[in-house]
C-alpha positions as CSV (number, residue, x, y, z in Angstrom):
1,M,-107.7,26.4,-78.3
2,T,-107.2,29.8,-78.2
3,L,-104.1,29.3,-76.4
4,A,-103.0,27.0,-79.4
5,E,-104.1,29.5,-82.4
6,P,-100.8,30.3,-83.4
7,G,-98.6,27.6,-83.4
8,R,-101.8,25.6,-85.6
9,A,-101.6,28.6,-87.6
10,M,-97.7,29.0,-87.9
11,S,-98.1,24.6,-89.0
12,E,-100.6,26.3,-91.6
13,L,-98.7,28.5,-93.6
14,A,-95.7,25.7,-93.3
15,S,-98.1,23.6,-95.1
16,F,-99.4,25.6,-97.4
17,Y,-95.7,27.0,-98.7
18,A,-94.7,22.9,-98.6
19,L,-97.6,22.5,-100.8
20,R,-97.6,25.6,-102.8
21,P,-95.8,24.3,-105.5
22,L,-98.7,22.0,-107.0
23,M,-101.3,24.8,-106.0
24,N,-101.0,25.9,-109.2
25,A,-103.1,23.3,-110.3
26,L,-105.3,24.3,-108.9
27,P,-108.8,25.0,-110.9
28,R,-108.1,28.1,-112.9
29,G,-109.5,31.7,-113.4
30,D,-111.8,33.2,-115.6
31,G,-109.5,37.1,-115.4
32,H,-112.9,38.3,-113.2
33,G,-111.5,40.7,-110.0
34,V,-111.4,39.2,-106.2
35,L,-111.3,41.5,-103.6
36,V,-109.3,39.9,-100.0
37,L,-110.1,41.6,-97.3
38,P,-108.0,40.7,-93.8
39,G,-109.7,40.6,-90.2
40,F,-110.2,42.3,-86.9
41,M,-106.8,43.8,-86.4
42,A,-105.0,42.3,-89.3
43,S,-104.0,43.9,-92.6
44,D,-103.1,42.9,-96.2
45,Y,-100.5,41.6,-95.1
46,S,-102.0,38.8,-93.7
47,T,-104.2,37.8,-96.8
48,A,-100.8,38.7,-99.0
49,P,-100.3,34.6,-99.0
50,L,-104.0,34.1,-100.8
51,R,-103.7,36.9,-102.8
52,R,-100.6,36.2,-105.1
53,L,-101.9,32.0,-105.6
54,L,-105.1,33.3,-106.7
55,C,-103.1,36.1,-108.9
56,D,-101.7,33.2,-110.4
57,L,-104.6,31.3,-111.6
58,G,-105.7,34.0,-113.3
59,Y,-107.3,36.6,-111.4
60,D,-107.1,39.6,-111.1
61,C,-106.8,40.1,-107.5
62,A,-106.7,43.0,-105.1
63,G,-106.3,43.7,-101.5
64,W,-108.0,46.5,-99.5
65,N,-105.3,48.9,-99.4
66,L,-107.0,50.7,-95.7
67,G,-104.4,49.9,-93.4
68,R,-105.5,47.5,-90.2
69,N,-109.3,46.5,-90.2
70,V,-110.2,48.2,-86.3
71,R,-112.4,51.1,-86.9
72,V,-116.2,50.2,-88.3
73,D,-117.0,54.1,-89.3
74,Q,-119.5,55.6,-92.0
75,A,-115.7,55.8,-94.1
76,R,-114.9,53.1,-93.6
77,I,-117.7,51.5,-95.3
78,E,-116.5,54.4,-97.8
79,A,-113.9,53.0,-99.0
80,M,-114.5,49.5,-98.8
81,M,-117.1,50.2,-101.4
82,A,-114.9,52.5,-103.5
83,C,-112.9,49.6,-103.9
84,V,-115.4,47.1,-104.9
85,D,-116.1,49.5,-107.7
86,E,-112.9,49.5,-108.5
87,V,-112.5,46.5,-109.1
88,H,-115.8,46.2,-111.2
89,D,-114.6,48.8,-113.2
90,R,-111.4,47.5,-113.9
91,T,-113.3,44.2,-115.1
92,G,-115.9,45.1,-116.3
93,R,-118.4,42.4,-114.3
94,P,-119.3,41.2,-111.2
95,I,-116.2,40.6,-108.7
96,S,-116.2,38.2,-106.0
97,I,-115.4,38.8,-102.2
98,V,-113.2,36.6,-99.8
99,G,-113.2,38.2,-95.9
100,W,-112.1,36.7,-93.6
101,S,-113.0,36.8,-89.4
102,L,-114.2,40.6,-89.8
103,G,-113.6,40.7,-93.3
104,G,-116.4,38.2,-93.9
105,V,-119.0,40.2,-92.7
106,F,-118.6,43.1,-94.6
107,A,-117.6,41.0,-97.7
108,R,-121.0,39.9,-96.8
109,E,-122.6,43.5,-95.9
110,L,-121.2,44.9,-99.4
111,A,-123.1,42.4,-100.6
112,K,-125.6,43.7,-99.8
113,L,-125.8,47.1,-100.9
114,S,-124.1,46.4,-104.0
115,P,-125.4,42.9,-105.7
116,D,-125.2,44.1,-109.0
117,K,-121.1,44.1,-108.3
118,V,-120.9,40.8,-106.2
119,R,-121.3,37.6,-108.0
120,L,-119.9,35.3,-104.9
121,V,-119.0,36.1,-102.0
122,I,-116.5,33.8,-98.9
123,S,-116.2,34.6,-95.2
124,L,-113.1,32.0,-93.6
125,G,-114.4,32.1,-89.8
126,S,-116.2,35.0,-89.5
127,P,-118.8,35.6,-86.8
128,I,-121.6,36.1,-89.2
129,S,-124.1,35.6,-86.3
130,D,-126.0,38.1,-84.4
131,D,-125.1,37.4,-81.5
132,R,-121.9,38.3,-80.9
133,N,-120.7,36.4,-78.1
134,H,-119.7,34.1,-80.9
135,T,-116.8,35.2,-80.9
136,N,-113.8,35.9,-77.8
137,A,-112.9,39.3,-79.2
138,R,-115.8,41.1,-78.8
139,R,-115.2,43.6,-75.7
140,L,-111.4,44.6,-77.4
141,F,-114.2,45.3,-80.6
142,E,-117.0,46.7,-78.8
143,Y,-114.1,48.7,-76.6
144,L,-112.5,50.3,-80.3
145,N,-116.0,50.6,-81.8
146,G,-118.8,50.9,-78.9
147,R,-121.3,48.4,-78.2
148,E,-123.5,49.7,-81.1
149,P,-120.5,51.2,-83.5
150,E,-121.7,54.5,-86.6
151,V,-122.6,51.7,-89.1
152,M,-124.9,50.4,-86.6
153,K,-126.7,53.6,-86.4
154,G,-127.3,54.4,-89.8
155,G,-129.4,51.1,-90.4
156,N,-126.7,48.7,-91.9
157,F,-125.0,45.6,-89.7
158,Q,-128.8,45.3,-88.7
159,K,-128.8,41.9,-89.4
160,L,-125.5,40.0,-90.0
161,A,-126.8,36.1,-90.1
162,E,-128.9,37.8,-93.3
163,A,-126.9,36.1,-96.4
164,P,-126.5,38.3,-98.6
165,P,-128.7,38.1,-101.9
166,V,-125.9,36.1,-104.2
167,P,-124.5,32.7,-104.0
168,T,-122.4,33.4,-100.3
169,T,-119.8,30.5,-99.0
170,S,-119.0,29.5,-95.5
171,I,-115.9,28.1,-94.1
172,L,-115.6,27.5,-90.8
173,T,-113.4,24.6,-88.6
174,R,-114.1,23.3,-85.4
175,S,-111.6,23.7,-83.8
176,D,-111.9,27.7,-83.7
177,G,-109.9,29.4,-81.1
178,V,-111.8,32.7,-81.0
179,V,-115.2,32.2,-83.5
180,H,-117.5,29.6,-82.7
181,W,-117.8,27.9,-85.2
182,R,-121.6,28.3,-84.3
183,G,-121.6,32.0,-85.2
184,S,-120.0,31.3,-89.0
185,V,-123.2,28.9,-89.9
186,Q,-125.0,30.2,-92.3
187,R,-129.2,28.8,-92.0
188,C,-130.1,30.4,-94.4
189,G,-132.1,27.7,-96.7
190,R,-130.9,28.8,-100.2
191,E,-128.7,26.2,-102.2
192,D,-126.7,28.5,-103.2
193,C,-126.0,29.0,-99.1
194,E,-123.7,26.9,-98.0
195,N,-121.4,25.8,-95.3
196,I,-117.1,24.0,-96.1
197,E,-115.5,22.9,-92.6
198,V,-112.2,21.9,-92.0
199,L,-110.2,21.0,-90.2
200,A,-107.7,24.4,-89.6
201,S,-106.8,27.0,-86.7
202,H,-109.0,30.4,-86.8
203,C,-105.1,32.4,-88.1
204,G,-104.8,29.6,-89.6
205,L,-107.7,29.4,-92.2
206,G,-106.5,32.6,-95.4
207,V,-103.1,29.8,-95.8
208,N,-104.5,26.1,-94.5
209,P,-104.6,23.8,-97.9
210,A,-108.5,22.5,-97.7
211,A,-109.4,26.1,-97.3
212,V,-107.3,27.5,-100.0
213,Y,-108.6,24.3,-102.5
214,A,-112.7,24.9,-101.4
215,I,-111.5,29.2,-102.2
216,A,-110.1,27.9,-105.7
217,D,-113.3,25.6,-106.1
218,R,-115.3,27.7,-105.1
219,L,-114.1,31.2,-107.2
220,A,-113.2,28.3,-110.6
221,Q,-117.0,28.7,-111.2
222,A,-119.1,29.8,-114.3
223,E,-120.8,33.0,-113.1
224,G,-124.5,32.3,-113.3
225,E,-123.5,28.2,-112.7
226,W,-123.4,28.0,-109.2
227,K,-123.3,24.4,-108.0
228,P,-122.9,23.3,-104.0
229,F,-119.0,22.6,-103.3
230,S,-118.6,18.1,-103.0
231,A,-115.0,17.5,-101.9
232,P,-113.6,14.8,-104.7
233,L,-112.5,11.7,-102.6
234,W,-109.3,11.8,-102.3
235,A,-109.3,14.9,-99.4
236,R,-112.6,13.8,-97.9
237,L,-110.8,13.3,-94.8
238,L,-109.6,16.9,-95.5
239,F,-114.0,17.9,-95.2
240,P,-115.7,16.8,-92.2
241,Q,-119.4,15.7,-93.3
242,R,-121.0,16.4,-90.1
243,A,-124.1,18.6,-89.9
244,L,-123.8,21.8,-88.3
245,Q,-126.5,22.7,-86.0
């Protein structure tokens, strides 16, 4: 699966642009702010197609503007918190955070730090298990950040599997070639803590049409009126209804 990631991701990107005109018919947003965080070693460039779509759907969408997602230290956490504050203050209401891979881990932790400013969290193929061995990027991550990153020494990022106190969706794929799908499964036991399986690669999740549909559906919910995801009949094949154990 890892070796096939580049080719699969390119196919998903091509599918995204082929279907892009139809995506204007996806559920519209209410104008609330959406912060999109990139994955490990990636930048805002990787999330640009998704952000442009969300802007077209009516959201006040923003990237993090912090370069590549490499270092995990206190300065980076404070910079991300500033992003949350800026979008929240600009829109005047709680924001949603969408995070891809490591960005999803950040999204969940930011919501734990400022639950009053976040209305929804969506993670894409994120290693949210407390077992770092679920990702084959572990060695590179530890080489760049150490076995115990600075933020963990400060008491944060200690319980990654614990969901934030806001509605939280984990979008995952069993054919993920970077993060084992079991490492992306939420097991918090709350109704507003859900998993959505799609047919995708890890590197293509942010542009995979099924994942994008799920993101748009989740974001379009009115604040305080969260309901579990239910794929329409015409799209059931794109969302396998399998037990995630």
